[in-house]
N, C-alpha and C positions, 0 to 999 in steps of 0.2 A: 245966119238968124239959127240956124242949127244949134253951133259950137255955143249962143248963148243960153238955150237952153238945158244943154247938156248939163253948166254948168250950175244953171236954177238949181235942176233937178241932186245935182250932189249937193249945194247947201242945205236944200230941206230936210234930207234923211240924215244930213248930221244934226242939225236941229232937233231931228225926229228922237236922237240915241243920245244926243247932252239929257233933253226932258227926263227921256226914261232912267238915266241914272241919277239924276237930282232926286227923282222920286224915291227911287230904294234908298238913296243916304239920308233921307228925312223921314222915317216910320211914324207915322203917326201912334202914341202908347207904347210906345218903346220906350222903355226903360233899364236902368242896374241897380236896385236896392241893395244895398250895403247891409252889414248887421248892424243892430244899436250899438250904444258906446261899451265898450268892456274897462270895467269896474277893476281893479287889479290891489287886494291887499295880501302883504306880507303875512306867511304863516311858514311854519317848521317842515313840512312835509309838502307845501306848493312848487310844481313847478309851473314859472311862468311864463317859458319860452310855449310849452306843450300848449298851454291854453291859450294862447296866440295864435299859433299856427290852425288849431282847430279854427279861433273865429273868424282868421282870413279867408277861411274856405267856406263863409259861412253866408256868405251873399244868393243874390236874385234875380235872373235874369228873366225878363218878359219871353213867356213860352214862343212867342211867333220870332224872334231872334235867332237867323241861325251862326252858331258863336263861335269862333273856330282861334281865337286867344285872349284870352285873362289876365291883367298883371295886378298888379299893386307895388306901390313905392315904400312898403315899410322896409326899414333896412335894421336887421337881425342885429342885437345888441343885446350886453349883458343889463337886465333892469335894475337899477338902485330903488331900494324905496327909503332912500334916506332924504328925499326932498317930495313934494307934489311936484307932478307932470303931468300934460294934457298932448299926447303924438297923437297928430293926424296924418288917418291913411286916405289913401284914395285909390277906387280902381278904375283901370280904365280894360274895357272888354272892345274886342274890333268883332266886328262882323259882317258879314256877305248883306244882307239885306236891310238891317237897322241903322247902320255906320256905326259910330263910334261912342260907347255910353261910356258914363264915369257917373261914380260914386264917391259918396265920404263918409269917413265916421270915426270915432276918436278911441283911443287907448289911456285910461285915465287910471295914472298912477296915484295909489293916495298914501304919503309920508306917515313910514311906524311911527307909533307911542315908543318912551320913555322906558325902556326896562322896569318888570316889576321888581322891588326888592322889599324884603321884613327884616328889621333886623330881629334877635332874640330877645328875650324876656332880657329884665335886670339879672343882673349874678352878685349876690351877698356874699361875703366873706369874711368869719371870723379868722380870728389870729393861729386856730389850731387846723384850719383847712388845708391842702395844697394847692400854691401860687399853680402848679400847672393846669387848673379845672381851668385858668383864664385862654388857653390854647383852645381849648375845644370849644369853649364861648366862642370863641370870636368864630371859627367857621360855622357856628349853629343859624346861620342868617337864611331864608329862604328867597332866592332870585331866579328871575325867568325872563324870557324876552321872545317874542314873534316869530323871531327872523336866527336865531341863533342863541349861544349861550356868552351871558354878558362876563366880565370882567369887573368883581368883585373887592374893594381894599378895603381897609379900615383904618384911622388915626392913631390907634394906639399906641402907647410910648412904652415897651417895659422899662419897668424901674420908676413909673410917674405915680405910681399908688400911694394916697395918703397912709402916714402911719399907724397902728393899728392903735397905741395907745393915744391917740386925740379922734381917727375914723374920720369918714367923709366918703363923698363921693366922685368919681369920675365918671364925664361923658363920652360915651365911643359911638363915631358918626361911620357909618358904611355908606361908600360910593359903588353904584352899578355901572358901569359902562356897556354901551352896545358896539356894533360896528360904524355905527355914523355917529359916534362920539355924544348923544342925547346919552343924559343921566339921571338917574335916579338916588336920591338919599335918603336913609332912615336911623336912627341913634336908638341907640338905649345905653346902661349904666352900670358900671360897675361900684356897690356898694363896701365900705371897708368897717365892721361893727368895732367899734370900740372898746377895748379893753378896761372894763368895769372892778371887775372881778380880781380881789387882792389875794395874792398866793398864799397857798395851807401853809402850816408849819409847826413842826412835833415836836417838840423837846423833852428833854431827859429828866427822871425822876431824880428828886434831890440827891446831892454827893455830899456826905457823912463820913469828914474826915477828923480825925483819933492823931494824937501827938506824934505816933508812932506809926502813921501813914505818910507816902512821897505825895508831895502837895502838888510832883510834877503831874499827877493822874489829873488835876483841873483840866490841862489844857485837851485832854482826849473827851471829857465828860463838854469841856464846851463847844468838840466839833460835834458831837454824836447828835446834833440838832440837824432836823430832815425840813427842807421844803420841796414844794412842788409848786409848778403855774404850770394853766392853759398856753401861755403866750410866750415864756422864757423855760429853756431847757433846763437849767440849772439855776435857780432863783438865788441870789447873794444871800449870806446867812450875817448880821451882824450881833454883839452883842453888848452889853454895858458891864461887863464885868471890869474891873481896872486894875485887880491883881495884890487889892489890899484884901487881907484876913483879920476875923479878931486874935485876941492872945490866945495861945492853946491854954492857958493856970485858967483864966477866965472863958473863954467860951465864947460862941455865941451864932449868931446865925448872919449869911450876907446873901440878899436879894438879887439874882441873876435877870435880866428879861431879855429876850430874844427876838429879832426879827426880821 
């Protein structure tokens, strides 16, 4: 009988110890409260990892719990703003008197917008303008991006301008591309102003010849006409002189026209 009594006493003590431990592991009202969702948008000066680190430390645990270890399952990695993402983060707190507590929140990454791009206003060129203006005009766009510096290209092809004789317009399209492959386009135009102004011309005064004069001076006289033009450096001058003169015995006049 004594042996049986002793065994019963030990079993009761074990039950009491287990019951006490169970109470300690399920403390009523204990909680781990994580921070609210963290929304991240890309900006040039923004350090997302620093923001995340501060957010990970912003949890709260019931003051009545004796905490000796808090962990989370966030895996540090390079943040990409190319696509929308939601990262679920779970905190786990190990306590002496409240058991194991958990809480969950999210990092929400918002995909960046396409870069901003604005083409320059239209360029008007007359035949007397320097075509090198086009080079500067092509780089006079305005482009920006939230996360970096976009690459800007255009589809202008040198030598593709209309003739200044007929005039016309060429549309130029710029394309801005960011690091995620997002693109924006903007267009403008080069207008070639047609040359409708005729060249100027100045002809020599009348040439009077007598029979003793050398008729060869007619050649120099014909060539003394002068012409100028806004679009042509040396305009071509022609005349309608046929080389036929009146007889010096009777005299006469030959009219010569230049153009």
